[in-house]
C-alpha positions in Angstrom: 130.3 112.8 111.1 129.2 109.5 112.4 128.7 110.8 115.9 126.6 113.7 114.6 124.4 111.3 112.6 123.8 109.2 115.7 122.9 112.2 117.8 120.5 113.4 115.1 118.9 110.0 114.9 118.5 109.7 118.7 117.0 113.2 118.8 114.4 112.3 116.1 113.4 109.1 117.8 113.1 110.7 121.2 111.0 113.5 119.8 108.4 111.1 118.3 104.9 111.6 119.5 103.8 108.7 121.9 100.2 108.7 123.1 101.1 106.1 125.8 103.3 108.6 127.6 101.4 111.8 127.0 100.4 113.4 130.4 96.8 113.9 129.3 96.1 110.4 127.9 92.9 109.0 129.5 92.5 105.8 127.4 94.5 104.4 124.5 93.5 101.4 122.3 96.8 100.9 120.4 97.3 99.9 116.8 98.3 96.2 116.5 98.3 95.7 120.2 96.2 92.6 119.8 99.2 90.8 118.5 100.7 89.2 115.3 98.0 86.6 114.6 94.4 86.9 113.3 91.7 86.7 116.0 88.2 85.6 114.9 86.6 86.7 118.1 88.0 89.7 120.0 87.0 89.6 123.7 89.3 92.3 125.0 91.1 95.3 123.6 93.5 96.4 126.3 93.6 100.1 127.3 97.3 101.0 127.4 96.7 103.1 130.6 95.3 100.0 132.3 92.1 101.6 133.3 89.4 101.1 130.6 89.8 97.8 128.8 87.2 97.3 126.0 85.5 93.9 126.6 82.9 91.7 125.0 81.8 88.5 126.6 79.2 87.5 124.1 80.8 85.6 121.2 78.3 86.6 118.6 78.9 90.3 119.4 82.7 90.1 119.3 84.5 91.8 116.4 87.4 90.1 114.6 91.1 91.2 114.2 93.3 91.2 111.1 96.9 91.1 112.2 98.3 92.1 108.8 96.4 95.4 108.8 95.8 95.9 112.5 92.1 96.3 111.8 89.5 95.5 114.5 86.6 94.6 112.2 82.9 95.2 113.0 80.3 93.7 110.7 77.4 96.1 111.3 75.3 93.5 113.1 75.5 94.3 116.8 79.3 93.8 117.3 80.9 96.0 119.9 83.5 96.3 122.7 82.6 98.0 126.0 84.3 99.1 129.2 83.1 98.2 132.7 83.1 101.9 133.7 82.5 104.9 131.5 85.3 107.3 130.6 84.1 110.7 131.7 85.3 113.9 130.0 84.0 117.0 131.9 85.6 119.9 130.1 88.5 120.0 127.6 89.1 116.7 125.7 90.4 115.3 122.5 89.3 112.0 120.9 91.1 110.6 117.9 90.2 107.6 115.9 91.7 106.0 112.8 89.0 103.9 111.1 87.1 103.1 107.9 83.4 102.5 107.1 82.1 100.0 104.6 79.3 100.5 102.1 76.8 102.0 102.8 78.1 104.8 105.1 75.0 105.3 107.2 75.1 106.4 110.9 78.0 104.2 111.8 79.3 104.7 115.4 83.0 105.3 116.0 82.9 105.6 119.8 80.0 106.2 122.1 78.3 105.2 125.3 76.1 102.2 125.5 75.3 102.9 129.1 74.2 106.5 128.9 72.0 107.9 126.1 73.1 110.9 124.0 76.9 110.4 124.0 78.5 109.5 120.6 80.7 110.3 117.6 78.9 109.0 114.6 79.7 108.9 110.8 76.3 109.9 109.6 77.2 109.7 105.9 80.1 110.4 103.5 80.1 114.1 104.2 78.6 114.6 107.7 79.6 113.7 111.2 77.2 113.6 114.1 78.2 114.7 117.6 76.1 114.4 120.8 77.5 114.9 124.3 75.9 114.6 127.8 72.4 113.9 126.3 72.3 117.4 124.8 71.4 118.5 121.4 72.5 116.6 118.3 74.9 118.3 115.9 75.1 117.0 112.4 78.2 118.8 111.1 78.9 118.8 107.4 82.5 118.3 106.2 84.3 121.0 104.2 83.0 121.6 100.7 84.3 118.9 98.4 85.5 116.7 101.3 84.0 113.2 101.6 84.8 110.0 103.4 85.4 107.2 100.9 83.9 103.7 101.3 86.3 101.3 103.0 89.0 104.1 103.0 91.0 104.7 106.1 90.7 108.1 107.6 91.7 110.0 110.8 88.9 111.7 112.7 89.8 114.0 115.7 87.1 115.7 117.8 88.3 118.2 120.3 86.6 120.6 122.8 88.2 123.5 124.6 87.3 125.0 128.0 84.6 127.2 126.5 82.8 124.2 125.0 83.8 125.0 121.4 84.1 121.7 119.7 86.0 121.2 116.4 86.5 118.4 114.0 89.6 117.5 112.1 89.5 115.1 109.2 92.9 113.7 108.2 94.5 116.7 110.0 92.4 119.3 108.3 90.1 121.5 110.4 86.5 121.4 109.3 84.7 124.7 109.0 81.6 123.6 110.8 81.8 123.3 114.6 79.6 123.4 117.6 79.4 124.7 121.2 78.7 121.7 123.4 78.9 121.5 127.2 78.4 118.8 129.8 80.2 115.5 130.6 80.9 113.4 127.5 80.7 109.8 128.5 82.4 107.1 126.5 82.4 103.3 127.1 81.8 101.6 123.8 83.3 101.1 120.3 81.0 100.2 117.5 77.5 101.0 118.9 75.6 103.5 121.0 72.8 103.1 123.5 71.1 100.7 123.2 73.0 98.6 120.7 72.1 100.8 117.8 73.9 102.5 114.8 76.2 99.5 114.5 79.6 100.1 112.9 80.2 98.3 109.6 83.9 98.9 109.2 87.2 98.9 111.1 88.9 100.6 113.9 92.7 100.8 114.0 93.4 103.0 117.0 91.6 105.1 119.5 93.1 107.8 121.7 91.2 109.7 124.4 92.8 112.7 126.1 91.4 114.6 129.1 92.1 118.3 129.9 93.7 119.2 126.5 92.3 120.5 123.3 93.0 122.0 119.9 94.1 125.2 121.7 97.4 123.5 122.5 99.8 124.5 119.7 100.7 121.6 117.4 98.7 119.0 119.4 96.3 118.0 116.6 99.1 117.9 114.0 101.1 115.5 116.2 98.1 113.2 116.7 97.3 113.2 113.0 100.9 112.5 112.0 101.0 109.6 114.4 97.8 108.1 113.0 99.1 108.6 109.4 102.2 106.5 110.4 100.3 103.5 111.6 
């Protein structure tokens, strides 16, 4: 009996979803990877892939970090972190963020480009998410009827596009009815603002995952991501 228990435990642990080792991970800003002590000025959030570290050299524009909650806190006044090179997502992709937004929820950027205009995922208000890729048209997508984002309440937002351009949103693992067809290269390089230093986030980011070449069409993928974010 003891042996069987050990085997089951090992199997459960080995089967746990790990963004760091997923073959399609493009960039990964890991929960609590900034350490076990508070940081008043965050200058670098390391990308676990080693390719796209989020940096901020200007002290007044650096967010803070709360070790107890793992929150990277943005105060809504031009605080951001930015990569040296943009993450380019040409076709299928999935972007997942665990975050919250303080009062008022008003066009707060989750992740975007501060180098290229027209590339962002934005929390427009409590029941609407704005998407814009490759400088194309803006899509303000309402959440499902009766669904809202609470002030200072943690939530998981997953945006995923398949190889036909169909782009879907998932809030806390639930697919939202409204979607969009959006093509072109989605460029990401900044957390907390979009070009140029606008729509500043007043809230917190806990983790960001960016995948290239995989979408909601892969069975179970969105559920695995959401379950991982729920467990943070």
